[in-house]
C-alpha positions in Angstrom: 79.1 81.2 90.1 77.5 80.6 93.4 77.8 83.5 95.9 77.7 83.0 99.6 78.0 85.8 102.1 76.1 88.1 104.4 73.1 90.0 103.0 75.1 93.1 103.1 78.0 91.6 101.1 75.6 90.2 98.5 74.0 93.6 98.2 77.4 95.2 97.6 78.6 92.6 95.2 75.3 92.9 93.2 75.8 96.6 92.9 79.4 96.1 91.7 78.1 94.2 88.8 76.1 97.2 87.7 79.1 99.5 87.5 79.8 99.9 83.7 83.1 99.0 82.1 85.2 102.1 81.9 83.8 103.9 84.9 84.6 104.0 88.6 82.6 104.7 91.8 83.9 105.6 95.2 83.3 103.5 98.3 81.0 106.3 99.5 79.0 106.3 96.3 78.5 102.5 96.5 77.3 102.9 100.1 74.8 105.5 99.1 73.6 103.5 96.2 72.8 100.5 98.3 70.9 102.6 100.8 73.6 102.7 103.5 75.2 106.2 103.2 77.3 105.9 106.3 78.7 102.5 105.5 81.6 103.3 103.2 84.1 101.4 105.4 81.7 98.4 105.6 81.5 98.5 101.8 85.3 98.4 101.6 85.3 95.4 103.8 82.7 93.6 101.8 84.6 94.4 98.6 87.7 93.0 100.2 85.9 89.7 100.6 84.8 89.5 97.0 85.4 85.9 96.0 85.2 86.4 92.2 87.4 89.4 91.4 87.5 90.6 88.6 84.3 88.8 87.4 82.6 90.9 90.0 84.3 94.1 89.1 85.5 95.4 92.5 88.5 97.0 90.7 86.1 99.8 89.6 85.8 101.1 93.2 88.3 103.7 94.4 88.7 106.0 97.3 87.0 109.4 97.5 90.4 111.2 97.1 91.0 109.5 93.8 93.6 107.0 94.9 93.1 103.3 94.1 92.5 101.8 97.6 93.1 98.1 97.9 92.5 95.1 95.7 92.0 91.6 97.1 92.2 89.9 93.7 95.2 88.1 92.4 98.2 90.5 91.9 96.9 93.1 94.3 97.0 96.8 93.4 99.1 96.2 90.3 96.3 94.1 88.8 93.7 96.8 89.8 95.8 99.5 88.1 96.2 97.2 85.0 92.4 96.4 84.8 91.4 100.1 85.1 93.9 101.2 82.5 92.7 98.4 80.2 89.2 99.9 80.6 90.4 103.3 79.6 90.4 104.9 83.1 93.1 107.6 83.4 95.0 107.2 86.7 
């Protein structure tokens, strides 16, 4: 798997790989974790360009209000819901 993207995208995608199976983070939490606490929207945009969903587990990132947000992988939000349930996340 060869990733190409901006430095910011690569940083976001690298962090996504660290989110353990069966847990979720919010876009804001990801932004803070990569040292860009005000960049939640930019994080969401970078996640939306993830070329290797679900191998790079962007489905584990949700909105701060607990809703799912989007999913750019095959099958869209239905697939995101399925993957999270499969990992034991209660929706």
